[in-house]
C-alpha positions in Angstrom: -69.9 76.7 -123.6 -70.4 79.9 -125.5 -67.4 81.7 -127.0 -66.1 84.8 -125.2 -64.7 87.9 -126.7 -62.2 89.8 -124.6 -59.7 92.4 -125.8 -60.2 91.2 -129.3 -59.6 87.6 -128.4 -62.2 84.9 -128.9 -62.0 81.7 -126.9 -63.8 78.9 -125.1 -62.0 79.4 -121.8 -63.9 80.5 -118.7 -63.6 84.3 -118.1 -60.8 84.2 -115.5 -58.7 81.9 -117.6 -59.3 84.1 -120.6 -58.3 87.2 -118.6 -55.2 85.4 -117.5 -54.4 84.6 -121.2 -54.7 88.3 -122.0 -52.2 89.2 -119.3 -54.8 91.0 -117.1 -54.6 88.9 -114.0 -52.2 89.7 -111.1 -51.7 88.0 -107.7 -50.1 89.4 -104.6 -48.8 87.0 -101.9 -46.8 87.1 -98.7 -43.1 86.9 -99.6 -42.2 83.5 -98.1 -44.6 80.5 -98.4 -45.1 78.8 -95.1 -44.0 81.9 -93.2 -47.0 83.9 -91.8 -47.0 87.6 -91.0 -48.3 88.7 -87.7 -51.4 91.0 -87.8 -52.9 92.2 -84.5 -55.7 91.2 -82.2 -58.3 93.7 -83.2 -61.7 93.2 -81.7 -63.6 96.3 -82.7 -63.9 98.6 -85.7 -61.4 101.4 -86.1 -61.2 103.8 -89.1 -57.4 104.3 -88.6 -55.9 101.3 -86.7 -57.2 98.2 -88.5 -55.3 98.5 -91.8 -55.0 95.2 -93.7 -54.4 96.3 -97.3 -54.3 99.3 -99.5 -54.4 98.9 -103.3 -53.7 102.1 -105.2 -54.2 102.6 -109.0 -51.3 104.7 -110.2 -52.4 104.6 -113.9 -53.0 108.0 -115.4 -56.5 109.3 -115.6 -58.3 107.5 -118.5 -56.0 104.5 -118.1 -56.7 101.0 -116.9 -58.8 100.2 -113.9 -58.0 97.7 -111.1 -60.8 95.2 -110.4 -60.6 93.2 -107.2 -61.3 89.5 -107.6 -60.5 87.6 -104.4 -58.7 88.0 -101.1 -57.6 84.8 -99.3 -56.2 84.8 -95.8 -54.6 81.6 -94.4 -54.2 81.4 -90.7 -50.8 80.0 -89.9 -48.7 79.7 -86.7 -51.4 81.2 -84.4 -55.1 81.8 -84.6 -57.5 83.9 -82.5 -59.4 80.7 -81.4 -62.4 82.5 -80.0 -63.4 84.2 -83.3 -67.1 84.0 -84.1 -67.1 86.5 -87.0 -64.3 88.0 -89.1 -65.2 91.5 -90.2 -63.8 93.5 -93.2 -64.6 97.1 -94.4 -63.8 98.2 -97.9 -63.3 102.0 -98.6 -62.7 103.8 -101.8 -60.4 106.9 -101.7 -60.2 109.5 -104.5 -56.5 109.8 -104.2 -53.3 107.8 -103.6 -52.9 106.5 -100.1 -50.9 103.7 -98.4 -50.8 102.1 -95.0 -48.0 103.3 -92.7 -46.5 102.1 -89.4 -46.7 98.3 -89.4 -46.9 98.0 -93.1 -44.8 96.9 -96.1 -45.0 97.2 -99.9 -46.0 93.9 -101.7 -45.1 92.9 -105.3 -47.9 92.0 -107.7 -47.1 89.1 -110.1 -48.7 88.6 -113.5 -50.0 85.0 -113.5 -49.2 84.7 -117.3 -45.5 84.1 -117.8 -45.7 85.7 -121.3 -46.2 89.1 -119.7 -44.0 91.1 -117.3 -45.1 92.2 -113.9 -45.7 95.8 -115.0 -48.8 97.1 -113.4 -50.3 100.4 -112.2 -51.3 98.8 -108.9 -49.3 99.6 -105.8 -50.2 97.2 -102.9 -49.3 97.7 -99.2 -50.2 95.2 -96.5 -49.9 94.7 -92.8 -46.5 93.8 -91.4 -45.8 92.7 -87.8 -49.0 94.4 -86.8 -52.0 96.2 -88.2 -51.2 99.1 -90.6 -52.2 102.6 -89.8 -54.7 104.1 -92.2 -53.8 107.6 -93.2 -56.1 110.6 -93.2 -58.2 111.0 -96.3 -56.5 112.9 -99.1 -59.7 113.2 -101.1 -63.3 111.7 -100.8 -63.4 108.5 -98.8 -66.4 106.3 -99.3 -67.5 103.1 -97.6 -68.0 100.6 -100.4 -69.0 97.5 -98.4 -68.8 95.7 -95.1 -68.1 91.9 -95.1 -68.7 89.4 -92.3 -67.3 85.8 -92.4 -69.2 83.5 -90.0 -66.3 81.5 -88.7 -68.0 79.9 -85.6 -64.5 79.5 -84.3 -61.0 80.1 -85.7 -58.6 77.1 -86.2 -55.0 77.1 -87.4 -54.9 76.6 -91.2 -58.4 78.0 -91.7 -58.8 79.9 -95.0 -60.9 83.0 -95.1 -61.9 84.0 -98.6 -63.6 87.2 -99.7 -65.0 87.0 -103.3 -65.6 90.4 -104.8 -68.6 90.5 -107.0 -69.7 86.9 -106.2 -73.4 85.9 -105.8 -75.1 83.3 -103.7 -72.4 82.4 -101.2 -73.7 81.2 -97.9 -72.2 79.4 -94.9 -74.6 77.1 -92.9 -74.5 77.4 -89.1 -72.8 74.5 -87.3 -74.3 72.4 -84.6 -71.1 72.6 -82.5 -68.0 74.6 -82.6 -65.1 73.1 -84.5 -62.1 72.0 -82.4 -59.1 71.2 -84.6 -60.5 70.7 -88.1 -59.6 73.6 -90.4 -62.1 74.9 -92.9 -62.5 77.3 -95.8 -65.0 80.1 -94.9 -66.2 82.2 -97.8 -68.1 85.5 -98.1 -69.2 87.6 -100.9 -68.4 91.3 -101.3 -69.6 94.0 -103.6 -67.8 94.4 -107.0 -64.9 96.8 -106.4 -63.4 98.8 -109.2 -60.4 101.1 -108.5 -60.3 103.9 -111.0 -57.0 105.5 -112.0 -55.6 107.8 -109.3 -57.9 106.1 -106.7 -57.1 103.7 -103.8 -59.0 101.0 -101.9 -58.5 100.5 -98.2 -59.3 97.1 -96.6 -59.7 97.1 -92.8 -60.0 93.9 -90.7 -61.1 92.9 -87.1 -62.7 89.9 -85.4 -65.6 89.5 -83.1 -64.7 87.9 -79.7 -61.1 87.1 -80.8 -59.0 85.3 -78.2 -55.7 86.6 -76.7 -53.7 85.1 -79.5 -52.2 87.5 -82.1 -53.2 86.1 -85.5 -50.6 85.4 -88.1 -51.6 85.2 -91.8 -50.4 84.2 -95.2 -52.4 85.8 -98.0 -53.2 85.9 -101.6 -54.9 89.0 -103.2 -56.0 88.7 -106.9 -57.0 91.5 -109.2 -57.6 92.3 -112.8 -56.2 95.3 -114.6 -58.3 96.3 -117.6 
């Protein structure tokens, strides 16, 4: 393995581990492991009613950027069993915005215990319902649309969106899954949140059943 130079450090670790060693990796999770948070049964796109996350970069202009790495959603308690496709939209906003209504602030944690949890990122997620996306405060741009081909949704399924990943594919199944959980992965565009910008992530499902989905989650980002 070739050596890697990052922030003046040289090492043989893979890039993510080296970023973690440098104190640049943060993770955001639901507050209580094993306790899911209800979202909503959203079955069509909405620019305002399907709020899943907002991630704002409160660093001063010229300061560190926030780079999204991975979003993991774990279906717990209930699952919209008819789901064929899970859809996500990613928007960039030239300003600071946060979900409102059914929403709550979440606490980023530095994965390196040598560092504090100090970060310029402010993260808001859904809470007992889908968050309300506020009106634009600046220029809002659609960065990417993501589709996870679920075939069907089963309790304990993991949905993973890998930002900036290449070559991820999910093969079609010969029959719908019944009770076996799976890890379904999709790639999204690289997403960099500049200082004083925000990113909005919306979510809905195609042919979702009557069940209201409940999720645990893990959202990982780099601050560089």
